[in-house]
C-alpha positions, 0 to 999 in steps of 0.5 A, a space after each residue: 930359405 937358407 936361414 929357414 933350412 939352416 935352423 931346421 935341417 930336417 925339413 925339406 925345401 917344399 915345407 920351407 917354401 910353404 912356411 916362408 910364403 904362408 903370409 901370402 898363400 894362407 890368406 888367398 881365396 881358397 880357389 887360388 891357394 892351391 894354385 899358388 902352391 902348385 906354381 911355387 912347386 913347379 918353379 922349384 922343380 923347373 929350376 932343378 931343386 928337389 922338393 921331396 921331403 926327407 924321411 925325417 921331415 915326414 916323420 916329424 910331420 906325422 908326429 905333430 898330430 900325435 904329441 905336442 912339444 913341451 918344456 922340459 930340462 931346458 928345451 922346448 920340444 927339440 929347441 933349446 929354451 934359454 931363459 933370461 934373467 929378468 931384472 923386473 919380474 913385473 914386466 914378464 907376462 903371465 897370461 892364462 894359456 891352454 896348451 893345445 897342440 897347434 899353439 905348442 908347435 907354433 911356440 916351438 917354431 917361434 923359439 927356433 927363429 928366436 934362437 937364430 937371432 931373428 925378430 918375429 912377425 905373426 900375421 893372422 885374422 883377429 881372434 886366432 891367438 897372436 897376443 896369446 902366443 906372444 905373451 906365452 912365448 915371453 913367459 917361457 923365456 922369462 923375458 921382460 916385455 914392453 907393449 905398444 899398440 899402433 893405430 892410423 894416427 900413430 906418428 914417429 914421435 909417438 913411437 919414440 917419446 911418450 908425454 907425461 905430467 909431472 908436477 904440473 909440467 908436461 915432460 917427454 919420456 922414452 916410449 916403450 920402443 926406446 926403453 926396450 932397445 936400451 934395456 934389452 927387453 922384447 917389444 910387442 908391437 900390436 896392430 902393426 898393419 894399422 900404422 902409417 907407412 912412415 912408422 912402418 919404415 922406422 920399424 924396418 930401419 931399426 931392424 934392418 939397419 940397426 939405427 933410429 934417430 930420436 926427436 931429442 937428438 939422440 940416436 939408437 945404434 947397433 952395438 959393436 961385437 966388443 961392446 955386447 955387455 948386458 950393462 952397456 947402456 947403463 955404463 955409458 949413461 943416458 946423456 950420450 947422444 949415441 945409445 947402443 941397442 942392447 943385444 937382447 932387444 927383440 921385436 915381436 910384431 903382430 899384424 892382421 891380414 891385409 885388406 878386407 875386413 880389417 882394412 890394414 896395410 900389407 905389413 908383410 909386403 913392406 917389412 916381411 923380408 927383415 922378420 921371421 914371419 909366421 901365419 897364425 891360423 885357427 887351430 885344427 879341430 882336435 886342438 880347438 875342441 881341447 881348448 873349448 873343454 877348458 873354457 867350458 868344462 860343463 858344456 857337453 863334449 858333443 856340443 863342443 864338437 858340433 860348435 867347432 863344425 859350425 864354425 868350420 862351416 862359417 870359415 868355409 863360407 868366408 873363404 868362398 866369399 859368401 860372408 865378409 868376416 872370418 869368425 875365429 876362435 875368439 868368438 867361439 870361446 865367447 859362445 862356450 863361456 856363455 853356455 858354461 855360465 848360463 846352461 839354460 840359454 840356447 846356442 843361438 841366444 849365446 851367439 846373439 852378442 856375436 851375430 847381432 852386429 849383422 842384424 840389419 841384414 835379415 838374410 845374412 843374420 838368418 844365414 849365420 844363425 842357421 849355421 848353428 842349427 847343427 849344434 842342437 840337431 839330433 843327427 850327430 847324437 851317435 857321434 863318439 865324444 873325444 877323450 876326457 880333458 882336465 876339468 879345470 876352469 879358465 876364468 880369464 877371457 881367451 883373447 885379452 889384450 895386454 895392458 
């Protein structure tokens, strides 16, 4: 709380509590979500802590619905944007990105925590844009990226050393984690919730204690303040058993919500205290429509609005426990891309590649397709269309996983 309020002095205590506990609150069932917020608020009031937001905070909250922060003159919104001098431009990500208000504000909040020296943790459902946000964020900073995707069979050795074949001989090279720590790059750790507990403990020790023992006897150690030189690792040489961690090294960890349907571990419970956490949700309706118009410029705007309403219904069903999967922007974008390329196909035909996974349950399958009836209904024909958006086609898939 103190770190959050120090970095964001204009925000009140209640907003800081909501931000910090969002990794738990936002993934509770809808019936318990409001109760959890009331309990936290009442606890603060009982302790004599004022939870009223200051006038500046209320003004900032209303401004979020009016204008999104953008990069200009070395700042991003109201946060300083300090670019790095990338030694290898090929490691700087350059993802196709649609600048919608929800994601721009998320990038601004990530930048505030980054400037405070924090490692970042993004938690959310699959398909809400965690990879996109991480890659766009590093692109804005001109920061080199290393990438690793964890899974249930990931071991500590696999996290620190990678085998390769050279001249017919298997040799062990530094894994992306070690390279990022030595050369001051940002390491994006994807699917962190799938990793075994011993691997999670390694990440926490590296962030919290600043030390990591490697399999070959070397040890990564946090550099002292008088050794914070950008060329420190190269000057000391790779033969030293103690390798100082570059001061520019950062972790951006991506994790799914714990439990069903992603069946991951509760990464936030194990490591949330050493990261700056952010819960990434689906974008609001206006931002989602803005994004869909870029991916499907030939799809009528009213149809995009109705598709957004249909997916909001699906998400409400998930919150209420009526369905088991939280359909996200990823699936919605796939439908819009299909309709953009094959306009003669109906909405249900475009959604077949998404909903046909549930075809073995006829009742559930019919219910999912029934949610799309509103898209072709004439009930909303008189609804006003949103303001026109630029008609530049985005050909890349929305949630492409980094190589």
